[in-house]
N, C-alpha and C positions, 0 to 999 in steps of 0.2 A: 645530441642533447644540449640544451642551453646552459650557459653558465648561471648557477643559482644566484649569483650576485648581480646579474644584469637587471637594470631597472626597466620600466615600461618602455622607455625610449628605445631600448635595444631589441624589443620584440618585433619580429618581422611580420608575423601574421601569415607566414607561408604555410600552405597546407601540408608540405612535406615535413615541417618541424612541429606542427601542431600536435600530432599524436605523441611525439616524444616529450613535448612540454607537459601534456596531461599525464603521461606516465610518471614524469618527474614530480608532478603535483601530488600524485598518490604516495610517492616515496617520501616527500617532505612531510606530509601529514602523519606518516608512520613514525616520524621522529618524535612526535608528541603523543600519539595515540597507539596503544598496543592491542593487537588482536581484533580489530573491528574492520577488517578489509571489506566485507560486503557493504557495510554502511558507507565507507569511504568511496567505494565504486558507485554506490547509489547516488551520492551527492554529485559526483562527476557526471554521471548519466543525466541527472536533473539539469545541470548547467548546460549540457549539450542540447537538451530538449527545451530549454527555456521554461522548465517546470519548477514546482515547489515540492518540498519534502516534509513529511511528518515523521519525527523520530520518537519511537516509543521504547521506554526502558525504565528500569528501577533507578532511583537516585544513586549517583556515584559511579555510573558506567561510562562517563566521559562524553555525554551527549553535547554539552556546552563546549567542552574543550575541542571536540571534533569540528564544530562549526567555526570556532575561533582559529583553529589551525588551517582550515580551508581558506579563510579570509587572509591569513598571513601569507600563505603560499601563493595566493593569487594577487596579493597586494591591492585589494579592493576595500572600499569603505564598508564597515559593518557596525550595526547598532543592535543593542539588546533591549527588549521590553519584557519586564516581569509582569505577566498577566495576573491580575488580582480581581476580586469581586467588585471593587470600587473603581476599576479602570473605566474611563469614558472613551467613546470613539475619537473625540478630538485629541485625546492624549496620544493617539497613534497617528492620525492623519494630519493634525495641525489645525489651526483656527485663525480667525481674523482678530487682530488686536488693535485697539484704538491708540493712536499716537497723538498725544496732546500737543506736541510741538508742531505737527503738520495738520492737525485736526482732521486726519484721515485714518481709515482702517487699513492696516497692512497685514499680509498673510505671513504667519509664522509657521514654517513647515514642521511637521512632526517627525518622529524617528522612522516612519515608513519611507521617507525620502533618503534612501541609502541603497547600496548595491546588494548587501546581504543583511536581511533582518532576522534576528534570532528572537522568535516568539516563544518565550520560556513559559511552560505550563499553560498552554493556550486554553485548555479546558477548565481553567479556574475562573474565567471571566464570563459575564452573562452573554447570551446570544446577541444582544444589541451591539456589544463591543466586538464580538467575534465577526459579525457581519460587516464591520467597517473595513475588513481586509478583502471582502469579496471582489469589489471593483479593482482594487490594487492588484490582486492575484490574477484576475482574468483579463482585464483591459490595460493593466500597467499604467494606470493613472488614478488620481484622486480628485473628486469633485467637491469643492468647498464653496458654498454660497453661489452655486450654479456655474462655477468656472472650473473646467477640467484642467488639471495640472499633471503633466507627464512625469513619470518616475524615471530615475536614471537607468542606464543600461550598462552592464547587465543588472537584473533585479531578480533576487531569489529570496523566498521566505522559507526558513528552516524552523519549523515549530516542534516543540517537545511536549510530551505528555507522559504521565506516570501511570502505568497499568495497575499498580498496587491499589489505588483508590477507586477502582471500578469506574472508569470513564471520568473521574473527577467530579467536581461540583456541577458543571454545566456541560453535558455531553455535546460533542460537535454534531450539528445537524448534517443530514445527507448532502445538502448543497455545499456546505463548507468542506466536508471530506472530499467531495468530488473535485474540488479545486486543486487538491494535492496530486501531483503526478505520481508520487511514490509514498508508500508507508513502509518505513524501514524499522525493523526491530533491532534494538541494541542489547544483546544478551550479556549476562555475566561472563567474564573471561574464563578461559580454561585455567587449570592449575598452573601450567607453565607460563601462560601469559600473565597471570596475576603475580607470579614470582618475578617476572621481568618488570612489571610495574613497580613493585616494591623495591627492587634493586635500583631502578632508575631514581626513585625518590631518595633512597639511601645515598646515592652518588651525588645528590644535590639538584635533581631536576625540579624546576619551579614552573608549574603549569600557568602561572600568571605572567611569565616572561618567556614567550615562545622564541624570541630572537636569541636569547641566551641558550635555549635548547637546540639551536641550530636550524630552526625553520626559516627558510629564506624564500622570497618570491621567485618562482620559476616560470610563470606564465602571465601574460597580460591580456587585456581585452581584445587586442588584435589577434592573438593566437586563438582565443575562444571563438571569435567570429569565423576565423579560417576553419576551425574544427567543425563548427556548426554547418558551414557551407559544404564541407566534405561529407558530413553525415547526410545532408539533404540529397546528395548524389548517390547514396548507397542504394543499390538495386533491390526492389521488392517484387518478386514474381507474383503472378496472379494466384498461384497455388498457396503461397505464403499468406497473401491477403485473405484468401478464403479460409485458411487455417485459423487466423486470428478471429475472424468473424464467427466461425463455428465454435470456438472456445467460449467467446462472450455470449453467444446465443444459448449455449448449453447451460450457462449459469441462470438464465431466465426460465429454464425448464426444470431446474433442480428441485426436487421435493423438499430439500432441506432449507431452501431460501425463500424469503418473502420479497426480496429485491435482488435482481440480477444486475449485470454490468450493462451500462448504457452505451450507445454508439460513441459517446465521448471517451468512455473507457477503452473501447476497441481501438480508437485512434491513438490513445495514449500508449497502449501496448505495442502498437506498430512502431511508434516513435522511439520508445525505449529499446525495443529490439534492434532497430536500425543503429542507434547510438552504441549499443553493446557490440554489435557486429563490427562497426568501425573501430572501436577501441581495441578489439581483438585482432585487428589487422586485415579485415576482409571488406570488400566493397559490395557485398551481397548478404542478404539475410537468410539464415537457415532456420528450420524448426527448433533446433536447440537454442537459438537466440531468443525465440519467443518463449520457450519453456523457462529459460533462465530468468526472465524478467516478469513472468506471469504473476508470481506471488506478490512481490512488492508493488506491482502496478494495479492489481485487482483486489487484494485482500480487504481494502477499506471501501470498496465500491459495492460490496454485497452485504446483505442483511440476513442473519440466520433466523429461522423460526424458533420461537421459545422452546418448543418441545425438542428440537434438535440440540439446542444449547444444553438442555437438561440431560440429554443423552451423551454429552461430552463432545459433540461435533464442533469443530472450529472452522473458521473461514479458510484457513490454509488446507485443512484436510479435504474440504469440498473442492477447492481448486485443484489439488493434486489428483483427486479422483477423476475430475473432468479431463485433466491432461492425460491420464491413463486411458480414458475412454474415447476421446475424440481421435479419429484416424489421422495419422501423421502423413503429410504429403511426401512423396518420393522425389 
C-alpha cells in the first residue's frame, strides 16, 4: 500500500498497486464519513467505469462531505455548483466574454471544467440548465459558440438530490437520469454510526478541514488509469453477458413498469459488475457481481406505472423480484 503522504509524482500507475491504492482510498474517505460504505464503494466503481453518480438522501447525511473526501483522497480538482431555479447554462459551461483591451472575445470556462463536479440539488434547476450537462457527461466536452472544448481527465459528475421534496422542483428527465452510471441512496446512519459521528465532532472533528481530519491523497491519475486498464481485462463469459441481457430484458416485460432498461443500461451493468469483480480481487465476473450492482445501476433507468406506485411498489422491489426470477448461470 502506498504512503498516504506521497504526492502524484510518486504514483507509479502500476496495475499491481492500483487495487491497493483504491482500497486505501476507501479507507481515507472513512476517516471523514461514517457508515456509508456502499456509497463510498459506488463512487470508486464510478471512477473505474468513467461514469457519473446521483446521490439521493435527506439533508445532513454527508452527501457533500462524501464527495469532498473523495476529492481530497484522490488529490484532484473539485468544484461545487449549487443548482437553483435562476441558474443559467452558461453559469456551468462558461461563456464568451468581450475583452476591451484586445477588442476580442475570450472564453471564460465555467465550473464544469474540473475533475470532480459536485452538482448540489440538481433537480432544483430548470430542464434547460440541467441539459447543459448532457454533452459534458456523455462526450466529456462542452461546445460554446460552435467550438468543442474537451474536459479534463478524470471527469466525474456527482449530483445530489433530496427525496423529501418528491423529486424537487424540476424532476430529472429520463435522458438526464440515463447519463448517470449509478444512483446511490445515502440512508440515515444506524444508532451506533450516529454515536460515532457525534463522538468525532465532540473530539474536534471539523468537516470543513479534511486535512486536519487526517484525509490524505493516496492515489493519483496514473493509478486510476492503471486500474481502469486492469478492469478492462476482466473476463466476461458469454453466460454472464447473456445473464445481464436477460435481467434488462425482463424489466421491459414487467407489468409494473412503463419504461424498462435500455441497451445502454445493460452495458452499464456489465461495466459496473466488472469493476466490482476487480475490486474484490478477481479477474472474472460472477453472477453475484451482477446482482451486487444491479440496484444502483438500474433503479433510475426504469419507470413505475402509477397504479403500481399507489400499491407501494418501488423500483428496488421490481428489480429484486426480477433478480429472483431470472435463471442464474452455473
